[in-house]
C-alpha positions in Angstrom: 111.0 124.6 88.7 110.6 123.9 92.4 109.2 125.7 95.3 111.8 126.5 98.0 109.6 126.8 101.1 110.9 128.7 104.0 111.0 125.5 106.1 112.2 123.4 103.2 109.7 120.6 103.9 108.1 120.4 100.5 108.8 120.8 96.9 106.4 121.6 94.0 107.2 120.6 90.5 105.6 119.8 87.1 104.1 116.3 87.2 105.6 113.5 85.2 103.9 110.3 84.0 105.5 108.3 86.8 103.3 110.3 89.3 100.0 109.3 87.7 99.3 106.5 90.2 99.5 108.9 93.1 97.6 111.6 91.3 94.9 109.1 90.5 94.7 107.8 94.0 94.3 111.3 95.5 91.7 112.2 92.9 89.7 109.0 93.5 89.5 109.8 97.2 87.7 113.0 96.4 85.4 111.2 93.9 84.3 108.9 96.7 83.7 111.8 99.1 81.5 113.5 96.5 82.2 117.0 97.6 84.9 118.3 95.3 84.4 116.9 91.8 81.4 116.1 89.7 82.7 112.6 88.8 80.5 109.9 90.2 82.9 106.9 89.7 86.6 106.4 90.4 88.9 106.6 87.3 91.8 104.3 86.4 95.3 105.2 85.5 94.7 104.6 81.7 92.0 107.3 81.7 94.3 109.7 83.4 97.0 109.1 80.9 94.8 110.7 78.2 94.0 113.5 80.5 97.7 114.0 81.3 98.7 114.0 77.6 96.0 116.5 76.8 97.4 118.9 79.5 100.9 118.6 78.1 99.7 119.1 74.5 97.9 122.3 75.5 100.7 123.5 77.7 98.4 123.5 80.7 100.6 122.3 83.6 99.8 119.7 86.2 101.9 120.2 89.4 102.6 117.8 92.3 103.5 118.7 95.9 105.9 116.3 97.6 107.3 116.0 101.1 111.0 116.1 101.0 112.8 113.0 102.4 115.7 110.6 101.8 115.6 108.6 98.6 116.2 105.3 100.3 113.0 105.5 102.4 110.6 103.8 100.0 107.2 102.1 100.5 105.7 99.1 98.7 104.6 101.3 95.9 108.1 102.6 95.2 107.3 106.0 96.6 109.5 107.6 99.1 108.1 107.1 102.6 109.1 110.0 104.9 107.3 108.6 108.0 106.9 112.1 109.2 104.9 113.1 112.3 102.9 116.4 112.4 102.0 118.4 115.4 98.5 119.7 116.0 99.5 123.0 114.3 100.6 121.2 111.2 104.3 121.6 111.9 106.4 118.7 110.6 108.2 117.2 113.5 110.4 114.8 111.5 114.1 115.5 111.0 115.0 116.7 107.5 118.3 116.3 105.6 117.7 118.8 102.8 121.3 118.6 101.5 120.9 114.9 100.6 121.2 114.1 96.9 118.4 112.7 94.8 115.7 113.4 97.3 112.3 111.9 96.7 109.0 112.4 98.4 105.5 111.0 98.6 103.0 113.0 96.5 100.6 114.6 99.0 98.7 116.9 96.7 98.4 118.0 93.1 96.9 120.8 91.1 96.2 121.6 87.5 95.5 124.5 85.2 93.0 123.4 82.5 91.4 125.0 79.5 88.3 126.8 80.7 86.6 126.2 77.3 87.9 124.4 74.2 87.2 127.3 71.8 90.3 129.2 70.9 89.1 132.6 72.1 89.1 131.4 75.7 92.9 130.7 75.7 93.5 133.6 78.2 91.4 131.9 80.8 92.2 128.7 82.8 90.4 126.6 85.4 92.4 125.8 88.5 91.9 122.6 90.4 93.6 121.4 93.6 93.4 118.0 95.4 95.1 116.8 98.6 95.4 113.3 100.0 93.0 112.8 102.9 95.8 112.3 105.3 97.5 115.5 104.2 94.6 117.9 104.6 94.5 120.7 107.1 98.3 121.4 106.8 98.2 124.3 104.3 99.2 122.3 101.3 96.4 123.5 99.2 97.4 127.1 100.0 101.0 126.3 98.9 99.8 124.8 95.6 97.4 127.6 94.7 100.0 130.3 95.5 102.6 128.5 93.4 100.2 128.0 90.4 98.9 131.6 90.4 102.5 132.9 90.3 103.3 130.9 87.3 100.0 131.1 85.4 101.0 134.2 83.4 103.9 132.2 81.9 101.2 130.3 79.9 99.4 133.3 78.6 96.7 133.1 81.3 95.1 136.4 82.3 92.1 135.0 84.2 91.8 132.0 86.5 88.5 130.5 87.5 87.6 127.9 90.1 84.4 125.8 89.8 83.4 124.7 93.3 80.3 123.2 94.8 78.5 125.9 96.8 78.4 123.5 99.8 82.3 123.1 99.8 83.0 125.8 102.3 86.7 124.9 102.8 87.5 125.3 99.1 85.5 128.5 98.9 87.4 129.9 101.8 90.8 128.8 100.4 90.3 130.7 97.1 88.9 133.7 98.9 92.2 134.1 100.6 93.8 134.8 97.2 91.3 137.4 96.2 88.9 135.2 94.1 85.4 136.7 93.9 82.1 135.2 92.9 81.6 135.4 89.1 78.4 133.3 89.1 76.4 130.6 90.9 74.3 128.3 88.7 71.7 126.7 91.1 71.4 122.9 91.4 73.2 122.2 88.1 74.9 119.0 89.3 73.3 115.7 90.3 75.6 113.9 92.7 73.7 110.6 92.8 70.4 112.1 93.8 71.9 115.0 95.8 71.6 118.3 93.8 74.6 120.6 94.1 74.8 124.3 93.1 78.0 125.5 91.6 79.9 128.6 92.6 82.2 130.1 89.9 85.1 132.0 91.5 87.4 134.2 89.4 90.5 136.2 89.6 92.2 138.5 87.1 96.0 138.3 87.0 98.3 141.2 86.6 
C-alpha cells in the first residue's frame, strides 16, 4: 500500500529487507545525536535483520518513506538519487515524472509499530517510532509517516498507540501533540545517556 500525496513527491510503503541499509543508517544518525533513542552505540545491519524479522513475525509493520524519482538515477549505494532541491519552505523544486514506470527513491525516513510489551494481553497497544535522515528533517516527513501509520494501525488490531520520547525532545513532543497524543506518564531521569540523565515522556492516543 502506498501513500498518494497531493503533490505526489513521496511514497510510503512497507519496508523490505533490501531497505535495511538505509534504515540502519538513518537510525544510527539518531544514535549518535543521543536525543531520540536510548541506544548508546550504533548498530549494524545484522542486528537489524533480527529486529526486522521480529516485526514481520509479530505483524508489526515497518514503513519507509521515499522520494519519488526516475529509476535510472542511482547513487553508489544502488539507491535512486533524485538530486532534488528544496526551497526554504520545504517545497520540492525538482521536476517530477510521476508517470514513469518502476520508480525508485531514496529512503528519507522510516517508522515502525512495535509491541508495547511482550505479554499477550498488551496486543491491543503498540509503540510508534519515527526517524528521518538528518538532511531530510524540517520538511514534514515525520508528519506524513505518523499520519499514514495511525490510519493503518487498526488493521493490526491496535487500539492504543504510545510514543516514548525523551522529555527534552521538544520537536518530537510537538509532532505527536499535533495528532492528539496526550501525556500518559513521565518517569523522571530513568535513562542514562552516557552520564546525561534523561526523563521519559509517555504519550498516548486511543484509536477509534
